[in-house]
N, C-alpha and C positions, 0 to 999 in steps of 0.2 A: 804818611801813609796813613787812609782813612778805613775803620773796618767798617761795616755795611752789614744790615741785618735783614733787606727787607728786598724783593722783587721790584718793586716801586719805586726806591730809594737808588737802587743799581741802576736802574735801567733811566731812569733822571738824569744822574750823573754822567753815563756814558753817551747819553744822549747829547749832553753839553760840550763833553769832548771831541766826539765823533765830527759835529757842526766845525770844529776847527779842523778838522780832517787826519784826528790823531790815528793811529793806527792801533789795535787794539791785538796782546796777545792772553790768553786763559792757559793759566796752569791748575786742573782739577786733582784737588785731595783730600785725601777723608782725613786730615790732620796727623798730629802724633810728626812731625815735620822733622825730616834729618839733610846731611847733607845731598843725598840723590834729590830731594826733593829742593833743593835749594839751586842744585845745578841746573835743573827746568827753569827755574825763577831769571837765574842768570842770562841763560840762554834768551829768553820772552824778552827781558830788559835790552839786551843789545840790539834785538832784531825789530820790534817793536814800540811806539812813543807812550805807549799803557801798559800794564801787566797787573792784571786782574787773576788772582789766588782765590780759588774756593776752598773754605775748610767744611766740611760738612761729610761727616757721618753715614752714609747710604743705607737706610736700613733692607731697601730691597734686593742688596746684591748679598746680603749674608743670608744661605741656606740654615746654616747652625746660630741658633740665634743666642746661643751660650757667648757664642763668638765674639757676637754682636755686643752684648753687654760688657766683655772683657777688652774692647776694642778701646785703647786711647785716646782719650779724650785731654787734649793740651792746650787750647785756644791761646792761653797767654802767651806761651813758651813759643807755639808757633808764631804769635805777631811781632817776639822778639828777632825771630831768626829772619821774619819776611822783612820786619823794616832794614834790617842789616844787609840784605839783598836785595834792597832800593823796587820794591815791588810796590804798587800805586793804589790800589783798592784790595781790599780783602772783603772777600762776601761769605759770610758766617750764617746763613739763615737757617733756624728750627727747622726738624719735620714736619712738622704744620705747614709753615713758610712754601715748603718744595711739595709737599704734597695734600691739599687740603681736602683732596679725597682721595681713593685708592686709585694709583697708577695701573688703568686694565689693559695697558698697550702690550702687543708683544710684538719683540725681535724674534727674527729665526735668521739666520747667514750662516745655512749650512752650506761646504762641509764645516766650514771654519770654528762655530759653536758647539759642535759633537762631540770634540775631540779631547783628551787631554782634560783641562780644566772642565769642559762644557759638559762631560760624563760623569765626573766625580761631586762636581759642585752645582747639580739639577738649576736651573735659575735664576743661575749667578750672572750669568755675562747679559739675561734680561735684564735684568736690575743695573749692572751697568751701564746697559744702553739708554734706558728710563731715564739715568739723571744726568747723563752726559748731554743727552737731544735735549733734557731740558735746558742746561746749562748755555748751550749750545742757544738755543732759543732766547734765554735771558740774557747772554753775554755779546750773542754777534762778533765775535771774534773774529780778526783776518786768518790768526794762525792759535794752534793750542797745542799745548804739551806735554807726552806723555813717555815716560820712562821706558827703554825698552826689558827691563826687570818684568816685569808682566807684560811679555813676548805676545802671547795671544790674544791679551785685549788688545794688545795695540791693532793689530792685522784686523780684530772684528772691527775698532773704531773706524779704522781705516775704508773698511766694506760699507759700515754703515753712512758714513760721512757719501759714499760714491751713490749708492743706491738711493739716499734721500736728497742727495744732490745737494747740501749743503756746502756755500762755496767758502771752506776752509782749510787753509794749510794746516795739513797734518804733520807734527815735526816728533820723528823718534830721537829720545834722548841715550847715550850709551847708560849701562850698568854704573853705580858708580859702587866701590868696593872699600872696605876695612883696607890698611895695611896689611892688615894679615890674609886678606883675600874674600873674606866674608861679605856677600853682598849687604849691602844697607837695605830697612826694610825695618817699620814702624813696630812691629810683632820682635823685632830681636831683643826692643825695652823687657819683654816676657822671659826673656833665657835666663835661668838659672848661671852663674860662674862655670859650673860643671857642662849644663848644657851648652854653652857659649862656644868652651872648648871643642865638645862633640859636633856641634853646627859647625867647623872648618872644615868637616873628612869632607861636607859637602863640594864646596869651591876647590879645595885642593882634587878633589878626586876629579871635577873635570877640567880642571886644567891639564892631569896627568893622560887623561883621555882623548885631549887636543893631538898630543903628540903623538900617542898608540894610534890615534886613527890615521896617521898619516901613513903609514907601513901596516893596516889590518883593515876588513872587510866590516862594516855597518852592523852585520850581524856581532860581529867578536868586539865588536867597540858598546855595543849594548853591554851582552853579558861584560864586559870589560867594570863598567858600573856598576849594573846592577849585582854583581858578587863583592865589588868593593864597599858599598854601602849599607848591604845586607851583613857584612863582618864589624863593621864600625860600631862602637857601642853608643848605645843611647838612640839610636834611629831607625826609622821606624821608613821605610820606601813606599810611596802610595804609587808611582810611576815614575818612567824614564822612556822618552819616546825620540826616536832621531826624525825630525821632519823636515819636510819642502817649506822653506823660511817665507815662499806665498800661499800655498794651499793647505800649511799645519797637516798634510796627510806623511803616515809613515814613507820613507826610503826603504827599499831595499839595496841600490847599490851607492855609491856616490857620484856616479858619473848621471845619475838621473834627474838633477839639479843643480843648477848656479848656486843656491844658498842652500844650505842645511845645517840646520839647528837641534843641538839636542837641551830639550826639556824636561825638565825636574822637578818634583815636589816629594818632600821630605817631612816627616814628623820628628822634631826634636823633642822627646817630651810627648807634651798636648802641645806643644806649637807647631805650626804648620807653617814648613818653607817652601819657595821658589826657587828656583834660579835656571838660569839656562847660557850654553855658550855656543859661538860659531863656530863651526868645523869647515864651511866655507861660505865666501860672501861674496855679492858683487864689488 
């Protein structure tokens, strides 16, 4: 495995490999890697000749500058995980390398990006699209891999690829959870032991709500989840929405769509955690 820090070196390396007809998979990450990221890398390694993993804490997608400062940066440990999972190239650029000048581009994909995270984190998805499009332009992968834990992000990236005519297959990969159900997240490392215990109520409630939903309406299921989280110690619900899995718009009944997803964001102490669950899927 080779670690590369500049766009020129990465392009030069990939050009030599692509001349040989090798396919390329890209796994964009912000580092602080865990088994969720490892699952994306493993998937890419099985489906491509070359797997490029980017490790870059992208400043343009943080609307909370304090969150940007506190985001964990663990490149050495990340490289150990990536080498163990047979990544080919690690692209770990500096901020100046990716943004030699401010990126003024505006990406807008309503209604996908104006609800949920789009409403609570203004500018976040614009920053995501800025960096992901830059990575697509540099790597020109055949496939790119994203986790379904960031369900809204995945939908928006699919739309960006469609509208910008990128010849890239976007592969969504299932949420990876701890044995007790907590969705893996780089932010989990910032939880105290008590907060970690409290956070389990998020996934526990979502799992129970899927059983509840089988015999109850959408509005009753919404209420079930909201009340459970509001009663849980140490948790502060930011939002819970049950949406169409394609349009990301609220649904009123289960019959409206073949894909229904519950998306939740909860503050556990000062740590903001997201999760989701599929009530219906094609």
